[in-house]
C-alpha positions as CSV (number, residue, x, y, z in Angstrom):
1,X,0.0,0.0,0.0
2,X,1.4,3.5,-0.9
3,X,2.2,5.6,2.1
4,X,0.6,8.9,2.1
5,X,3.1,11.8,2.7
6,X,3.2,13.5,6.1
7,X,3.1,17.0,4.2
8,X,-0.2,16.0,2.4
9,X,-1.9,15.2,5.6
10,X,-0.5,18.4,7.3
11,X,-1.7,20.7,4.7
12,X,-5.1,19.0,4.6
13,X,-5.7,20.0,8.3
14,X,-6.9,23.5,7.3
15,X,-10.6,23.6,6.8
16,X,-11.7,25.8,4.0
17,X,-15.3,24.5,4.2
18,X,-17.5,22.6,6.5
19,X,-18.9,19.3,5.2
20,X,-19.2,17.2,8.3
21,X,-22.6,16.1,9.8
22,X,-24.5,19.1,11.2
23,X,-25.1,17.2,14.4
24,X,-24.7,13.7,15.9
25,X,-27.3,10.8,15.6
26,X,-26.5,8.8,18.6
27,X,-25.9,5.2,18.3
28,X,-24.2,4.6,21.7
29,X,-26.3,3.6,24.8
30,X,-26.7,6.0,27.7
31,X,-24.7,5.4,30.7
32,X,-27.3,5.2,33.5
33,X,-26.1,4.9,37.0
34,X,-29.2,5.0,39.2
35,X,-31.9,2.4,39.5
36,X,-35.8,3.3,39.4
37,X,-35.8,3.3,43.3
38,X,-33.1,5.9,43.5
39,X,-34.6,8.0,40.6
40,X,-37.9,8.1,42.3
41,X,-36.3,9.4,45.6
42,X,-34.7,12.2,43.7
43,X,-38.0,13.1,42.0
44,X,-39.8,13.0,45.3
45,X,-37.1,15.6,46.4
46,X,-37.9,17.7,43.4
47,X,-41.6,17.6,44.1
48,X,-40.9,18.5,47.8
49,X,-38.9,21.6,46.8
50,X,-41.7,22.9,44.3
51,X,-44.4,22.5,46.8
52,X,-42.8,23.2,50.1
53,X,-39.9,25.3,49.6
54,X,-40.7,27.2,46.3
55,X,-38.8,29.3,43.9
56,X,-39.0,33.0,43.7
57,X,-39.6,35.0,40.6
58,X,-38.0,38.3,41.5
59,X,-38.5,41.9,40.2
60,X,-40.8,41.0,37.3
61,X,-44.5,42.0,38.0
62,X,-45.4,40.6,34.5
63,X,-44.1,37.0,35.4
64,X,-46.0,37.2,38.9
65,X,-49.3,38.2,36.8
66,X,-48.7,35.2,34.7
67,X,-48.7,33.0,37.7
68,X,-51.8,34.5,39.3
69,X,-53.6,34.1,36.0
70,X,-52.8,30.3,36.1
71,X,-54.1,30.1,39.6
72,X,-51.0,30.5,41.7
73,X,-50.7,33.3,44.3
74,X,-47.0,34.3,44.9
75,X,-46.3,34.3,48.6
76,X,-43.2,34.6,50.9
77,X,-41.5,37.9,52.5
78,X,-41.3,39.7,49.1
79,X,-44.6,38.4,47.6
80,X,-42.6,36.6,44.8
81,X,-42.3,33.0,46.0
82,X,-44.1,30.4,43.8
83,X,-45.2,27.2,45.4
84,X,-47.3,24.9,43.1
85,X,-48.6,21.4,42.9
86,X,-45.6,19.1,41.5
87,X,-48.1,17.0,39.4
88,X,-49.4,20.3,37.8
89,X,-45.8,21.5,37.1
90,X,-44.9,18.1,35.5
91,X,-48.1,18.2,33.3
92,X,-47.1,21.6,32.2
93,X,-43.6,20.5,31.4
94,X,-44.9,17.7,29.4
95,X,-46.4,20.2,26.8
96,X,-42.8,21.1,25.7
97,X,-41.6,18.9,22.7
98,X,-39.0,16.2,23.6
99,X,-37.0,17.2,20.4
100,X,-37.2,20.1,18.1
101,X,-35.2,21.3,15.1
102,X,-33.4,24.7,15.1
103,X,-33.1,25.9,11.6
104,X,-30.0,27.6,10.2
105,X,-29.5,30.2,7.6
106,X,-27.9,27.3,5.6
107,X,-30.5,24.7,5.8
108,X,-27.9,22.0,5.5
109,X,-26.7,23.0,9.1
110,X,-30.1,22.5,10.9
111,X,-29.7,20.8,14.1
112,X,-32.0,18.5,15.9
113,X,-32.2,19.3,19.7
114,X,-33.3,16.3,21.7
115,X,-34.0,12.7,21.2
116,X,-31.0,10.7,20.3
117,X,-29.1,13.8,19.0
118,X,-26.2,15.5,20.2
119,X,-24.9,19.1,19.1
120,X,-21.7,20.7,20.2
121,X,-21.3,24.4,20.8
122,X,-18.2,26.4,21.9
123,X,-17.5,28.3,25.1
124,X,-19.9,31.1,26.3
125,X,-19.5,34.2,28.3
126,X,-15.7,34.7,28.9
127,X,-14.6,38.3,29.3
128,X,-11.0,37.4,28.5
129,X,-9.3,35.5,25.7
130,X,-5.8,34.0,25.6
131,X,-3.4,32.9,22.9
132,X,0.2,32.1,22.6
133,X,1.1,35.4,21.0
134,X,-1.1,37.9,22.8
135,X,-1.3,36.2,26.2
136,X,-4.3,36.8,28.5
137,X,-6.2,40.0,27.7
138,X,-9.7,41.5,27.6
139,X,-11.5,40.2,24.6
140,X,-12.2,42.7,21.8
141,X,-14.7,42.6,19.0
142,X,-11.8,41.5,16.6
143,X,-11.4,38.5,18.9
144,X,-15.1,37.8,18.7
145,X,-15.2,37.8,15.2
146,X,-12.2,35.5,14.9
147,X,-13.8,33.0,17.2
148,X,-17.0,33.0,15.2
149,X,-15.2,32.5,12.1
150,X,-13.3,29.5,13.6
151,X,-16.3,28.0,15.0
152,X,-18.0,28.2,11.5
153,X,-15.1,26.4,10.0
154,X,-14.4,23.8,12.3
155,X,-16.4,20.5,11.3
156,X,-16.8,19.3,14.8
157,X,-18.6,22.3,16.1
158,X,-22.3,22.1,15.1
159,X,-23.6,25.3,16.7
160,X,-22.1,28.9,17.1
161,X,-23.3,29.6,20.5
162,X,-23.3,33.3,21.2
163,X,-20.9,35.1,23.6
164,X,-17.8,33.2,22.4
165,X,-16.0,36.0,24.3
166,X,-17.4,39.4,25.4
167,X,-16.3,42.2,23.0
168,X,-15.4,44.5,25.9
169,X,-14.5,47.4,23.6
170,X,-18.1,47.9,22.7
171,X,-20.5,49.5,25.1
172,X,-22.6,46.8,27.1
173,X,-25.8,48.4,26.0
174,X,-24.9,47.9,22.2
175,X,-22.5,44.9,21.9
176,X,-25.5,42.3,21.5
177,X,-26.3,44.0,18.1
178,X,-22.8,43.6,16.8
179,X,-22.6,40.0,18.1
180,X,-25.8,38.9,16.6
181,X,-25.1,40.5,13.3
182,X,-21.6,38.9,13.3
183,X,-23.2,35.4,13.8
184,X,-25.7,36.0,11.2
185,X,-23.2,37.1,8.6
186,X,-19.7,35.6,9.3
187,X,-21.3,32.0,9.8
188,X,-24.3,30.2,8.5
189,X,-24.6,27.8,11.4
190,X,-27.5,28.0,14.0
191,X,-26.6,30.2,17.1
192,X,-28.0,31.7,20.2
193,X,-29.6,35.1,21.0
194,X,-29.2,37.9,23.7
195,X,-30.8,37.7,26.9
196,X,-29.2,40.0,29.3
197,X,-32.1,42.6,29.2
198,X,-35.5,42.3,27.7
199,X,-34.8,45.0,25.0
200,X,-31.7,43.1,24.0
201,X,-33.8,39.8,23.7
202,X,-36.3,41.7,21.6
203,X,-33.7,43.0,19.4
204,X,-32.5,39.4,18.7
205,X,-36.0,38.3,17.8
206,X,-36.5,41.3,15.5
207,X,-33.2,40.5,13.7
208,X,-34.1,36.9,13.4
209,X,-37.4,37.9,11.8
210,X,-35.5,40.1,9.3
211,X,-33.3,37.3,8.6
212,X,-35.8,34.4,8.2
213,X,-38.9,36.2,7.6
214,X,-42.1,36.3,9.8
215,X,-43.8,33.4,8.2
216,X,-40.7,31.1,8.4
217,X,-40.2,32.2,12.1
218,X,-43.8,31.4,12.9
219,X,-43.5,27.8,11.8
220,X,-39.8,27.1,13.0
221,X,-37.4,27.5,15.8
222,X,-34.9,29.9,14.3
223,X,-33.0,31.0,17.4
224,X,-32.4,29.5,21.0
225,X,-31.4,31.6,24.1
226,X,-29.4,30.4,27.1
227,X,-30.0,31.9,30.4
228,X,-29.1,30.8,34.2
229,X,-31.3,30.8,37.1
230,X,-30.0,32.9,40.0
231,X,-29.5,29.8,42.3
232,X,-30.4,29.1,45.0
233,X,-34.2,29.0,44.2
234,X,-34.4,32.4,42.4
235,X,-35.5,33.2,38.9
236,X,-34.7,36.8,38.3
237,X,-36.1,39.1,35.8
238,X,-33.2,38.4,33.2
239,X,-34.5,34.8,33.0
240,X,-38.1,35.4,33.3
241,X,-38.2,38.3,30.7
242,X,-36.0,36.3,28.3
243,X,-38.7,33.4,28.5
244,X,-41.5,35.8,27.7
245,X,-39.7,37.3,24.8
246,X,-38.6,34.1,23.1
247,X,-41.2,31.5,24.2
248,X,-44.1,33.9,23.2
249,X,-42.7,33.8,19.7
250,X,-42.4,30.0,19.8
251,X,-38.6,30.0,20.0
252,X,-36.5,27.8,22.3
253,X,-35.3,28.7,25.8
254,X,-32.3,26.9,27.4
255,X,-32.6,27.5,31.3
256,X,-29.5,26.3,33.3
257,X,-29.2,26.6,37.0
258,X,-25.5,27.3,37.7
259,X,-24.9,25.6,41.0
260,X,-21.6,25.6,42.9
261,X,-22.5,22.7,45.5
262,X,-21.8,23.9,48.8
263,X,-22.5,27.6,47.9
264,X,-25.6,27.9,45.6
265,X,-26.8,24.6,46.4
266,X,-26.3,22.0,49.4
267,X,-22.9,20.2,49.6
268,X,-24.3,16.8,48.8
269,X,-24.7,16.0,45.1
270,X,-28.1,14.5,45.3
271,X,-29.6,17.5,46.9
272,X,-28.0,20.0,44.3
273,X,-29.3,17.8,41.4
274,X,-32.7,17.9,42.8
275,X,-32.5,21.6,43.4
276,X,-31.3,22.0,39.7
277,X,-34.3,20.0,38.4
278,X,-36.8,22.0,40.6
279,X,-35.3,25.3,39.3
280,X,-35.3,24.3,35.6
281,X,-38.9,22.7,35.8
282,X,-40.5,25.9,37.3
283,X,-39.0,27.8,34.3
284,X,-40.4,25.2,31.8
285,X,-43.6,25.4,33.3
286,X,-43.7,29.1,33.1
287,X,-42.6,29.0,29.5
288,X,-45.6,26.7,28.8
289,X,-47.9,29.3,30.7
290,X,-46.4,32.0,28.3
291,X,-46.9,29.8,25.2
292,X,-48.1,26.1,25.4
293,X,-45.8,24.0,23.4
294,X,-42.9,26.3,23.6
295,X,-39.6,24.6,22.9
296,X,-37.6,24.3,26.2
297,X,-34.2,22.6,26.9
298,X,-33.4,21.6,30.5
299,X,-29.9,22.9,31.4
300,X,-27.5,21.4,34.0
301,X,-24.4,23.1,35.2
302,X,-23.3,21.7,38.6
303,X,-19.8,22.1,39.7
304,X,-18.0,21.1,43.0
305,X,-16.0,23.8,44.7
306,X,-13.0,24.1,47.0
307,X,-14.5,24.4,50.6
308,X,-11.0,26.0,51.4
309,X,-11.0,28.9,48.9
310,X,-14.5,28.8,47.3
311,X,-13.0,28.4,43.9
312,X,-15.0,26.0,41.6
313,X,-13.5,22.9,40.5
314,X,-14.1,21.0,37.3
315,X,-13.7,17.3,36.1
316,X,-14.3,16.1,39.7
317,X,-16.2,13.0,40.3
318,X,-19.2,14.7,41.9
319,X,-20.2,16.9,38.9
320,X,-19.4,14.0,36.5
321,X,-21.8,11.9,38.5
322,X,-24.2,14.7,38.3
323,X,-24.3,14.7,34.6
324,X,-25.0,10.9,34.5
325,X,-28.0,11.5,36.9
326,X,-29.4,14.4,35.3
327,X,-29.4,12.6,31.9
328,X,-31.5,10.0,33.5
329,X,-34.0,12.5,35.0
330,X,-34.2,14.5,31.7
331,X,-35.1,11.4,29.8
332,X,-37.7,10.5,32.4
333,X,-39.3,13.9,32.2
334,X,-39.1,14.1,28.4
335,X,-37.1,17.4,27.9
336,X,-33.8,17.9,25.8
337,X,-30.9,18.2,27.9
338,X,-28.2,20.9,27.9
339,X,-24.8,20.3,29.9
340,X,-21.4,21.9,30.2
341,X,-18.6,20.5,28.1
342,X,-14.7,20.7,28.2
343,X,-14.4,22.4,31.5
344,X,-11.3,23.3,33.4
345,X,-10.0,25.6,36.1
346,X,-6.6,25.5,34.4
347,X,-5.2,28.8,33.2
348,X,-3.5,27.5,30.1
349,X,-3.7,24.3,27.9
350,X,-1.7,22.0,30.3
351,X,-2.0,18.6,31.7
352,X,-4.8,19.8,34.2
353,X,-6.8,21.3,31.6
354,X,-6.7,18.0,29.4
355,X,-7.5,15.8,32.3
356,X,-10.4,17.9,33.6
357,X,-11.7,18.9,30.3
358,X,-11.7,15.2,29.1
359,X,-13.4,14.0,32.2
360,X,-16.1,16.6,32.0
361,X,-16.7,16.3,28.4
362,X,-16.9,12.5,28.3
363,X,-19.4,12.4,31.0
364,X,-21.7,14.8,29.3
365,X,-21.4,12.7,26.2
366,X,-22.2,9.4,27.8
367,X,-24.9,11.1,30.0
368,X,-26.9,12.1,26.6
369,X,-26.5,15.7,26.6
370,X,-28.4,17.0,23.6
371,X,-26.9,20.4,23.5
372,X,-23.5,20.8,24.9
373,X,-22.3,24.4,25.4
374,X,-18.8,25.1,26.4
375,X,-17.7,22.1,24.2
376,X,-14.5,23.9,23.2
377,X,-12.4,26.9,24.2
378,X,-13.1,27.1,28.0
379,X,-10.3,28.1,30.4
380,X,-9.9,29.4,33.9
381,X,-13.1,28.3,35.3
382,X,-14.8,30.1,32.2
383,X,-13.2,33.5,32.5
384,X,-11.1,32.9,29.5
385,X,-11.6,31.7,25.9
386,X,-8.6,30.1,24.6
387,X,-7.9,30.2,21.0
388,X,-5.5,27.2,21.2
389,X,-8.0,25.5,23.5
390,X,-10.9,26.0,21.2
391,X,-8.9,24.2,18.4
392,X,-7.6,21.5,20.6
393,X,-11.0,20.6,22.2
394,X,-12.7,20.8,18.8
395,X,-10.2,18.4,17.5
396,X,-11.1,15.8,20.2
397,X,-14.9,16.4,19.5
398,X,-14.3,14.5,16.3
399,X,-13.6,11.2,18.3
400,X,-16.9,11.8,20.3
401,X,-18.5,12.2,17.1
402,X,-17.4,8.9,15.9
403,X,-17.7,7.1,19.2
404,X,-21.4,8.3,19.9
405,X,-22.6,8.4,16.3
406,X,-21.2,5.1,15.0
407,X,-20.8,2.8,18.0
408,X,-19.6,-0.7,16.8
409,X,-20.3,-1.6,13.4
410,X,-21.3,-5.3,12.7
411,X,-22.2,-5.3,9.0
412,X,-20.5,-7.6,6.3
413,X,-17.7,-5.0,5.8
414,X,-16.9,-4.7,9.5
415,X,-16.2,-8.5,9.8
416,X,-13.6,-8.3,6.8
417,X,-14.1,-12.1,5.9
418,X,-12.6,-11.3,2.5
419,X,-9.3,-10.1,4.0
420,X,-8.8,-13.6,5.7
421,X,-8.7,-15.0,2.2
422,X,-5.7,-12.8,1.2
423,X,-3.8,-13.3,4.5
424,X,-1.7,-16.2,5.6
425,X,-1.1,-16.8,9.3
426,X,1.8,-14.7,10.4
427,X,1.1,-12.3,7.6
428,X,-0.4,-8.9,7.8
429,X,-3.4,-7.0,6.6
430,X,-1.7,-3.8,5.3
431,X,-2.2,-4.4,1.6
432,X,-5.6,-6.3,1.6
433,X,-8.4,-5.0,-0.7
434,X,-10.5,-4.6,2.6
435,X,-7.7,-2.4,4.1
436,X,-7.5,-0.3,0.9
437,X,-11.5,0.3,0.9
438,X,-11.5,1.4,4.4
439,X,-8.1,3.0,5.3
440,X,-9.4,6.5,5.0
441,X,-12.3,6.1,7.4
442,X,-11.3,3.1,9.5
443,X,-9.9,5.2,12.4
444,X,-10.3,8.7,13.6
445,X,-7.1,10.8,13.3
446,X,-7.0,13.9,15.3
447,X,-5.5,16.5,13.2
448,X,-3.4,18.0,16.0
449,X,-2.0,14.8,17.4
450,X,1.5,13.9,16.4
451,X,2.0,10.4,16.2
452,X,5.2,10.2,14.0
453,X,8.6,9.2,15.2
454,X,10.7,11.5,17.3
455,X,13.0,12.2,14.3
456,X,10.0,13.5,12.2
457,X,8.7,15.4,15.2
458,X,12.0,17.2,15.7
459,X,12.5,17.8,12.0
460,X,9.2,19.8,12.1
461,X,10.3,21.9,14.9
462,X,9.7,19.8,17.9
463,X,6.3,21.7,18.3
464,X,4.0,20.8,21.2
465,X,0.3,20.8,20.8
466,X,-0.4,24.3,21.8
467,X,2.2,25.5,19.2
468,X,0.5,23.4,16.5
469,X,-2.9,24.7,17.6
470,X,-1.6,28.2,17.4
471,X,-0.4,27.6,13.7
472,X,-3.7,25.8,12.7
473,X,-6.2,28.5,13.8
474,X,-4.0,31.2,12.2
475,X,-4.1,29.1,9.0
476,X,-7.8,28.6,9.2
477,X,-8.5,32.3,9.5
478,X,-6.2,33.0,6.4
479,X,-8.4,30.4,4.6
480,X,-11.7,31.8,5.9
481,X,-14.3,32.9,3.2
482,X,-17.7,34.1,4.4
483,X,-20.7,32.0,3.7
484,X,-23.1,33.7,1.0
485,X,-25.9,35.7,2.3
486,X,-28.8,37.5,0.5
487,X,-27.4,41.1,0.0
488,X,-30.8,42.7,0.7
489,X,-31.2,40.9,4.0
490,X,-27.6,41.8,5.0
491,X,-28.3,45.4,4.2
492,X,-31.6,45.4,6.2
493,X,-29.8,43.7,9.2
494,X,-27.1,46.3,9.1
495,X,-29.6,49.2,8.9
496,X,-31.5,47.9,11.9
497,X,-28.2,47.5,13.8
498,X,-27.3,51.2,12.9
499,X,-30.8,52.5,13.8
500,X,-30.8,50.7,17.1
501,X,-27.3,52.0,18.1
502,X,-28.6,55.6,17.4
503,X,-31.5,54.9,19.8
504,X,-29.6,53.4,22.7
505,X,-27.2,55.3,24.7
506,X,-23.7,54.0,25.7
507,X,-23.6,52.2,28.9
508,X,-20.5,50.3,30.1
509,X,-22.0,48.4,33.0
């Protein structure tokens, strides 16, 4: 068999277009760690929280009016505590679809959220970025645009996310407009929308209507939005207003309790998992009161913490276990699941980052996370988006795609009986017809991994993986070409952004 040259493999590592599957159709079984009795105990704890402890909807009179209209009178010290019959809450949650499709500007990139499908999206929300040349610094809009382009180009990232890094050189009050416009024009993958204030959510929905048209938007999920509850047991108006804006238009909400066990939830994993379920379910029920059948994704982001310093820890056994458990609970209630991805507290792409990210990401995959945010690029507990980390993580996502999407093939080709007719005992299979038919797809080859001998590695400059990733993302940006877009729609979007920027005063907090 002719040997492929190392140079041809290296030059082919730069993506100039995205042709991979737009999402994973899962073949691998789920990793279920609890039996029915244990799950029923957890669900009983969830119901107890909903009925006896309650969850507050704070600073949003419109949300409280919606609850009152449904027959629930808010109580508590501040008159905003919602306690409700757990069976009724579960019946409301059952109105949300178990899976739905978020359409993309390029319909070949539509993603299915829920069921046996998995979608990978990059890091979200970091105010800082880091790369080998520039080091750690506040993110700018130029950094943001580069990250959107890299996410668009990488075949193992299915979804654009939204705040791949905070563009801190643009006023807080206006940056959402530039971010939404960048996702819509620099990429044609699906993405998330703004949530931090009601007007910003409305701006997103208005821009989505321009891009897709009112008729298409009325019939499809064109945008999702991700928001956190203010754990413990508090839904602030950022979350409740976002639900009212997006769910009222039939668009999808992802609501995720961000719980550091021992701080925003009890120190025991079981109690924090139940709290996360209760907080998410009350938000799903609220979305159904806003609009029955509104798509909803149940989020989970549980992290352990150092009880000495209060710092969050990632890839530890407790949050890994919580992913498995929340996966089982999500399937029992019939909601799509969102988990965290390649999480680490490490400051750079070192061994700590690799171990923690691998353990965290692998558990979300086995647990059956349908939409995995932070799949690539997360550093320093989410404070930093790493350019090299984005490429390194995404490179590994390809292995999850093959493992989860294919499982073990057992067809005629997989058993290779014809190859045994060519090979004598003690021979080899390198030149058989079966090997020649399958050698390009038989094994996943991470593009950043160097498996050559040490002499070849030294000839190539003895580069470590961070250096190889740095070179790769720069080559990708050199090869970037924007996806085609209807010029009239692009101009209409640009005009909307310009008009809204004129109307909104600068605010930097």
